[in-house]
N, C-alpha and C positions, 0 to 999 in steps of 0.2 A: 491763311489758308484753308478755304473752307473742306469740311470732310463731310458724309454722311452714310448712316450707318440705318440698313433697310432691315427690318425683322419681320416677320412673319405675322405674332400676333400683337395687335395692341397695349394688352395688356403687361408685354414685357420693357414696353417705351419708357415707362418712369424707372423701372427696374436699372435697365442699362444704362438710362442718361446719369444718375447720380454718380456710375463709374468713371464718368468720360468726361475727358476736358472742355471748355467752349468749343472749341474749334470745332467740335461734331454738335452734330443734328440728328436725332434718331427718328425716324419713322417708321410705318407700318404699314405691307403689303394688306392687311387682314384677311389673311388666309389667300388661296389663289388667286390672279386674278384676269387667268383665261385659260379657256378648256377645249374641250369638244361640242361642236353645236349642239340644241338640245334638237330639233328636227330635222336634224339627217346625219345619216353615218359619220359623215367628216373622214372619214377614211379611204383610199383607195391605193389598190394593189395592182398592179403591172409589175414592168419589169424592177421596180421599187417603191416604198410604199410612200404615201403622201399622206400626210397628217394635216388638218386643215383646224386652225386654231380659231376662235373669237374672244372679244371681251366679255366677260361675265356680267350679269347684269348688276345694275348698278356700283359698276367697277370703270366707268368711268373717270369720274372723280378723281378716285385713287390715283389710277394711272396718270392724271393731269397732273394733278401734286407733284406725283415720284419724278416726273420730264422736268417741270420745272426749276426743281431744286438741284437734278441731274445737269442741269445747263450749265450752273454756276460753281458746281464742285469742282474740284481738286482731286478728291479722292473719294471713292464711292465702294464701300464694302458690304456687300449681299452677303448677310446672315441670318436666310429662313430655317427652321430647323435642320438639324443635322442628320436626314434620311432622304428616300429617291423622292419622295413629295416635296420636299424644303429643295433639291437642287433643283428640280421642274420649274419652281416659283423663281426661285434665283435667274436662271435660265431665260425666264420668259422676262424677267423685269429687264436683265440685259440685253435682250434684244428689242426692247422699247426705248431703253435711253440711250444705246452705245450711239445712232446716227447722232445724238444731240449733246454730245461732250464735248464739250470745247477743249483745244488743241492741248496734248500734254498730260490731258486727264487720265487717272487711271484708276479702272476696275476691278474689282477684285470680290473672291468668296470667302468667307473665312466660316467656319463652324467654331461651336463650344459645348459639351452638354452639360454644365452647368452656368448659372448665370450670377456668377461672382467676378469682383474687380482684377482678380489672377487669369481668371481662365480667359474673361474678355481680352483684356491686356497679351496675353500670351496667343490669341489665335490673331489678334489686330498685327502682331511682331508676325507671324507664320501663315501670311495670304497665301492663296493658291487660285487658282482658275475654276471655274465649273467645269465640274467634272461632266464629260459627256457622257462617257460610258453610262453613270449614275442616270444620266438623265435619260439616256435609250432605254434603260431598265423599266424607267418609269413609265415610259411611252408606250412599251412593250405591253406591259399591263392594262395601261389604258385601254389601247387598242384591240387586245383579245378580250378584255371585260365587254366593252362593245360591240365587237362582234359576236359575241355571245347574246347580249341584253339585246340589242338592236334588229339581230335578225331572228333568233327562237321566239321574245314576246309577243312579236307581230302574230308567229302561227299558233301561237296559244290562244291571243285574242279571238281568231278568226274557229277553231275546234273547241275552245272550252268557253271562257268567258273573258269581257271587257276587263282592264284594268289589271293583268294578271305579269308576272314578268318572269325570266328565266335568268341566271347568270354564273360564272365562271365558276367560283367558290359557292353561293348562295344554293346553288342546286344540288352541289355533294353536301351539301351540310343538312339540306334538307332529303336527302337518299338516307345518311347515316341514321335520323331519325325515323324514318320510315323502317328503314332495314330492323331498328333494335325493334320496333312494334311489332314487324313482321315474325322477330325470335321469340317476340315476348308469348304472344298470342298462339305460335305452333309447339311453344314452351309444352313437354307431356312430365307431369311431376311426380313423382317418382318418392315411394315413400323408402324411410331407414329408421335405425335405432340405435340408440348409444346407452349405454350401461355405467351409472357412477355407483362408485364404490366410497363407503364412508369407512373409516377405519380407525381403531383407537390404539395409540403408544400410549406407556409411561411417561409419554413426554406432551402428548396433546393430539388431537386429533387430525388426521390426512383426509383428503376428497381427491379420490384420485379416476380416471376413465378407464375405462378396458381398452386395451390395445391389440393382443394376442390371444388369439385360441389355439392353442398347440404350433404355440410360433410363427403361427398365419395371422395376416391383420387380418382385424374382425371385419367382418359386414354383413349387417342385421339388416332387411329386408322387409319384416312383417312382424306381427305382436306374437306370434305362436314361437319362434322361433328366438326372439328376447325372451319372451318367458322362459322355454327350457334352457335357453343361457342362465339367466336368472336361479334356477331352480338347481341347475349344478353348480354356481358359485357359492351358492348357501353352505355346500357342504365339504368345502376346502377347507384349511386352516392356511393362514398366510404369514410371510416372511419379509421384509427389506430387501430383494434380493439386489440392491445394487444403488449408490450413491454418486453419481459422475458431480462435480464441481466444476465451474469454472467461470471466466469474468468475460463479460460482453460490453462493447464500448458502442454507444450511439453518437454518430459524428454528428456536425451540424449541418444544418441545409443550406446551401450556397444563397446568396444573396439573390433578390429578387430582379427578376423580368417581366415582360409586360404578360406573357401570359399566366404565369406564377403568381407575378400578383392578384391577377383578375381573379385565379380558384381559389386563393386563401384569402383575397376581401368578402368573396360571395360565402366562403365555410364560415370563417372566421365573424365576419362583422353582419353578412346579410344584405351586401352592397351589390345589387347588378353590374355586369360586366360596364353598360355605359355610364354607370353613376361611379365606379371605380375610377374609369376612365379621364373623368369630369373633375374630381376633385385632384388626382393626381395633376393634372394639368392646371387646376388653380396651385397646388405645391408648387408646383416647377416655374411657373412663371413670378410666384411671389407674391406675400403679404405684407402688410405692414407691422412694424417689429418695433416697439419701443415707440423712441421720437427720430428715428434716422428719417432722413430726406424721402426716403421713400420705397417702397415693396422692398422684401429679404427674399428671396427663393429660398426653396429648403429644401427639395430634391434634384436628383439629376434628372436628364431626359427620361420622359417615362413610356417611351417607345422605341425598346431596344430586345434583341433577341438573345445580346453578348454577356457573359459574366464576368466580364474584366473590370478591375477595381484597379483605380491608381494609384501608382506607391506614395502620393501625398496622402491620401484616402486612408491606405491600409497603414501607415506611421501615426496618425491622429489616431486611428480606432484603436492600435495596439496600446497609446500613452493612454486612451482613456481606460481602457481594460485594466491596465497593470494598477493605476490610480485609485479606482473603485473598487476592483475585484480584489486586488491582490495578484500577484506571479504565478499561483497555483494555478490560475484562469488563464495565464497565455501561455501559447504555445511557443516552443521554442524561435520557431520559423513562423512567418505569416502563411496563411493560409491561400492555396491557388487555384480558384476554381476555372470550368474551360467548358462550352459547348461547340459539340463538333456542327459544321456548316451553320456556324454565328455569322452572320451582319456584325465585324468587330468593329465597325465604327463608332461605337461609344462604348460608355459603361455600363454595368450593369444598375439597374435603378437603387439609388444610396441616398442617407441626407447626407445634405454638403456638408455641413457642419456637427458632427456628433456630439461637440460640446452642448448641442441646441437639443438639450435631452426632451423627451415627451413633456414631464413635469412645467419644465421652464416656459414652454411654448404653446399649451395647450389653451394659455387664457388670448392670445391672439386670433385661436383657429376656432371653427363651428364646430359641432362635439361631434360629425361625420369627418371633418378633416383632419380634427385630434386623434380621432382612431384611426383611422390610415396612415396618418403621420408616425404613431406609435409603431406600427405594424411594420410598418418598411425599415423604421429605426431600429427595434428591437433585432428584426430578423439580420438587419447587416451587421449588427456589433455581434450576435452572437457565431455567425459566420466566422470569426477570426479569435472565437473562443476554442477554447481544451474540449473532447468530446466528454459528454457523461459516461459513466462505467457502473456498470451492474456484476453482484453475482448472482451466477445462475445455478440453480439447482434442480437435476433432474432425480426424482427418485423411482424405481422400479417394483414392484410390486409384486411376489408371486405366491399362487398357490394352483396346486394340482395344474392341468392345462392352459389355466384363466391366470395372462399378467397384464397387469395395472402399471399407469404410467403418468404423472405429473411433473410440471415443471413449474418452480419458480421463481421469482426476479427482485433483488435488493438491492435499492440504488445506493452503490456506498459513494460517488461525488455526482455531484447534480454538474458541472461543467457550463457548458453553455443553454442546460436547462434551466439555470441562475435568470436569464433574462429573459430566452423566448421559448414558447412550448407551443407544440403543435402536436395535439395529444394523436396517437395512431392505437389503433383500436387492440393492435395485440398486446401493446403494452399495459393498455389498460386490463387487459383481463389480467395478464402475469400480477398487477400487482396485488389484485383481488384474492391471489391465491396465497396462503399462507402453511409453509412449511414449518412445522416448529423444531427448535435447536434442540441438539443431544439424542437425533436418531445417529442408529451406526446401523452399518449393513448386518444380515442377519437377525435381525433382532425382530421378536413375535410380534404380531399386530392381532387386534381384535376385529372381527368387520362387524359393523355395528347397523348398516342396513346398506341396501343396494336398490338403486332407484332407473329402472330402465325409461328413457327417453324416447319418444315418438318425433321425427322432424318429419319435414318434408323439402325435396330442393325449389329451388325458387328460381324462376326468370331469370335474364337479367333485369337490373333497373331501369327506367327511362332515365333520359340524360336531363339534368339538369342544365343550366348556364356555367358553372364549373367544371362539370363532366363531361360536357361538351368541348369548352373550350380545349380540355387536356386530351380528348380523343383526335381534335382538328390539330392539335402541336402534333401529338404522338404518328398522325399519320401523314404528317407534311402539307396538309392543305391550307392556304392562303396564308397572311399574315396577322399576329395577333392584333395587330393594328387597327386590324378591317373586321375582326370578330364583332364589335359592339354594334355596327351597321347593318353587318350579316343578322345578328340573332334578331334584330329589331325588325329587320326586314320581310321575315320570313311569319313574323305576327302580322305584321301589317299586310300581307297578302292573303293571309286567312289560310295560308299552310301549315300553319301549326295552332294549336291551344295549349293553355297550361292546365296542368291539373291541380287540385288542392294541394298538394305539396310543390306548385310550383316546377313540374318537369314537365317535359316536350311533349303531346301526343299530336300526330298527324293530323289534320283532319279530314274528309273523305277528297276535299279538294287535293291538300297537297298529298294525297296517295294516287290522286287519281294523275296529276302532274307527273309526278315523279315515274308514274308507270309508261307515260306516254315518254317523258323524255329517254329512259332507259329502252324504249325498243327503239325508239328512232335515232338517238345522239350517246350512243353509246362510248365514244370516245370522252364525251367532257363528263359525264356521270360517273367513268372511271375513276377511284380515287387513287390510283396508282398513277393515273395518267394525270392527274389536275397535281399533285405531289413532284412529280417530275419537271411538270411546267415552273413550279417555282426554282427547281434547281437551276435551268435554262434561262429565269430572269437573273438568278445570282451570277451566271456565268457570262451574261449580259455586262452586269453593273461591274466584274471585273475586267471584262476586255477580252472575255476568252469566248466569246460568240456572237455575231451579228447578227442584230435586231432583225432587220428585214429576212434574212433567211429563217429566224423561227416561225413569225409572223407569216411567210408564205407557206412553207410547210405543211402547220396549222390549218390553214385556210385550204389548203388543197383537199385536204378529207374532210373536214368542217362542210365546205362547198355540197360534199357529194350528198351526205349526209341528209344535209338541209333539203336537198331536192327531193330525195325518200320521204323526210316527216311532211313536206309540203304536201306530198301527193297522199298520203299515208288517209288513217281512220279516223274520223273529227272524234271527240268526246261523245257525241250524241249516239255512234253506234256502237260504243264500247261500253258492253251489259257485263253484270257481276250473277252467275247462277246464287241462288240461294237454297233451292231443296225446298221450298216451304209452299205447299199448294195454295192455288188461289182458291179463294173464300165464297169469291162472286160466280163463279163460271163454273168451280169445281172438276176444270177439263186442264187448264192452262197452269202453269209455273210460276214461281212468281221473280221477279229478274230487277237488279237494281241497275237505274238508268240514271242518263245524266240530262238533265233539261236546264231552261234558263235560269231556274230558281235554284240551281243543284240538282244533287243525287234523291232519287223518292223511288220506290217501289212501285209496281205495276207487272200487269199480268201478261205472261207473252203472246197471247193469243189477241191482243191488241190489234188492230182495231175492235176486232170482234167483240173480246172483252173490256170495258172502259175499269177495271176494277184499278185505282191506285191507291197509296196511302204512304202514311211517313214511317221512319223505322229509326230505331237505335242501333246501337255496334254493342254486344256482350262485351265481358273482358275478353274473353276467347277470340273476337271477331265475328261470331255468328250474328244471326241479325236477328230483330224481334220487331215484328210490326207495332205502332203504334196508334192511337187512336184516331182518326183522319180530323181533321179541324176545317175539313170541306161542310157544309150546309147546304140542302137543296131548299131554292127559292120558290115559292107560288109565283111568281113575276115571271112572264115571256122576254125572250131576247128580241127588242125591237126590231133587229136587223132581220133573224130566220126564223122567231116564234117558236126557238126551243127553250126548254127551261134554263134559269139563270140558277147559280150556283155561288153562294159567298165561300171564297176559299183562301188561301194562306201562300204569297209568294215572297220571293228573294228581298222584296220591300213593304214587307206586311200584308194586312189582309185587301183584299178585292173583290167584287162581283165580277163572273166571266161568264160567257157561253158556255154551256152543255157540248154544244156544237165543235169544239173544239179538235182539230184543225181546220176544219172547213169554214168555222165560224170564229172571227180573232173579235168578236167585243167582247169589252171589258169596259170596266168603269170604275170610281172611290167608291169607298163607301159615305153614305149620306149622315153627316152629325145628327138632322133632324132639325135644323133651321135655318131659315134662309141670310145670306151673307149682308152682315149690318151697314157695310161701306156701299157695294153697287146696288144692293137690293135688290139684284137682277137673278142673282146664284144662288146652289145649293152651298151650305159649308160642308167639306167631306173631310174626311181621314185621311190623312198624308204621311208618311214614316220619311226619318233623314237621319243615318246612321245610328240605329236603333232605337230612336226615340220617336215616338209618336207627335203630333202638331195636329192644328186644324186651320183651314185654309180655304178660301173661296174658290171653290171647279174652276174658276178661272185664273186661276194661279198660274203665272206672274202676271199675268196682264193686271187683275185688281189684286193688288198687294196686300188684302185681307190676312193676318193670321194670327191664331192663337193655341196656348200652351194648351194639353192634352185633358191638364184637370179643370175643368168646366162643369158646369149643370147649366141645366134651361132653369134658370131663376132670372127674370128680368132688373134690374138695377132702379131701385124704389124714384130715384133719382133726374134717371136719363133716360127710361126704359130700353135700353141696351138690354138686348135677348139673353143674355146670359152673363155668369158673374164665376170668378175663378178663385178655386180654393189658395189659399198664402198663408204663410205662417208668418204672425208677427214677432214685435220685439219680447212680449212675454212666452214668445214656443206657443202660443194658440192658433188654431185654422180660423182663418177668418174667410168671409167672400169679398172679393173686390171689384171692383167695376174693373173693365181695360178701357174703356171709351175712355181717351186722350183728352178729348173737350167734357169731359164730365166735371164738373167745380170742385164736386169730392171724389178722390179717384178712389179712395179705401174707404169701404163700406165695413159699418162697423158690427155686419150681421153677423152671428156666428156660426159655422159651416154645420148644415144638417135643420138650422132653425130657422131658416125660411120656407 
């Protein structure tokens, strides 16, 4: 009997093959095999919603191989990943092979959350059919995303710039970043003061902060009031008014799910969201360990929002804790974690075998993979350990109308902290506070010093990858499995940049696009609306909502907003007032406008006044004009005889007519020598992806190109008109000939010596 098992990733083939007998042949789809077409919408919405699927590029060979094997198989097990994307892949494969199956052949869908012999054998023994509700949920998400991206992006191309994109979740993510930047810019800093007193007892010193004045919470907003209070404090005598002792427990954190793994990996290991998911994928698919016949999978499926743990894993982990740390660290019962509205199809992210400790496994892994595995392993083991226990002491110090308070904390029992620590700021602060033993209520204290400290309120911080993922999850926007792609896209489209601390800063383009989408498509930009769509997709997956009903309801409102957007203002008509006087005509005001090369500053009296300037935004959002990169030339325009200018555009420096827009003459900047290949045209400066290079002015007809780092020094051997700066093996800069036919391609002349 021939059996085939079809998985999603080719990396799993070897890992799974070693668990199955010779009757099985394991094949891979290498991801999706079908999707919506690239160059058309692929969705029609009438009485029903129809979806057009096409074979993905380079997947014909894969599909043909699957068909060939399926034709002779008795049993087919569809085993792509245990999520909605895996379900649609299984469905597509089923649709392709069903017409070819021989009589009495069976086709099943199976899933497993870990790649182990036990899990795979259990999955094969409990086969099911493809879940059409999950298929419908995936289709609904894909259709909604396609409608937004395919319908909105072309409007942005026309109104703003080519190459832009919009997305149902992507645009809301950008909105979060833009809204945060608005809060930062509009934040009004306020001054406040704290007062710290240092007291001495016979048992040692105590540092406490002023909490109450006349039994009211102290609020000090200026130095004058702080000084007055300090003067009053110095005049009083102090006693220990009260000592309150208590115990506080700190519970272990739950095991990782996708979003919390992404956050902790970023904060503790410095891995980007995308890098975390790449490494986790490899740990899930397996790595070679010892002399086994194939790779060994190390963690469970890493795309999950569930906190569920299998009974087998809990039992093994409790045995490990008992053996390694003793009964004092083992709770009487297993600890159970849950999350509302989770897709509970899989478990939390955990090590498959707790006995494969980080120390045992790290020699088989890259340093990055070893670090991530250790993070996952420690967090999981710790989640089944007893809480940490602290002794907490609050001391209240009184003198006259002034009351000081201080709280200190001492670790009594480390509990889960023995295995896993994710430091919390408040705990770090408490540990630094030392309260002497032996002090008692009503004991007298000497005031040794009092120190007023000035502070200023701080705006909310910009999002980094971890905090943005946390915000998206809190708001219920998107799914953690898609976050890596979204964060990559908003940077690739130049909607955001990273500041020196790797925090997201919206660009002027990102702010402009967000403003336009907010004004014209309020529903898709509404965070609550986007989150509610996620809930509705879950309802489809659970068979509680019809796919077509959701899509048609969404599209009915969306289409109306689109019509308004298509007819609305373009970016070129959107201006921003700066309040700055024009320095050229002194009558107009400077506005920020949007052109082909992006935002620029210009006079509102245009075209009467031709003033333009580059600009920068200050931290508070105000505009600062910068020195213009435009240089007037003595040369006249060959078309209209107006003066020419050298200026900088989106693709670098170029020469243009000052009579624009009446005259649209432009040309590239000459490098100062003739093309050595065609010998007819000038060599000019070109830009590609922020990199300068030289090329024939007739490029691409003439294929000549050269790097930017050249100088006009002829080659002594072939008379090539210039040489390029290169670094040799000794890390010295030399001049090298770029003529491919030159007998000695590398000159030994040192740069600058020619």
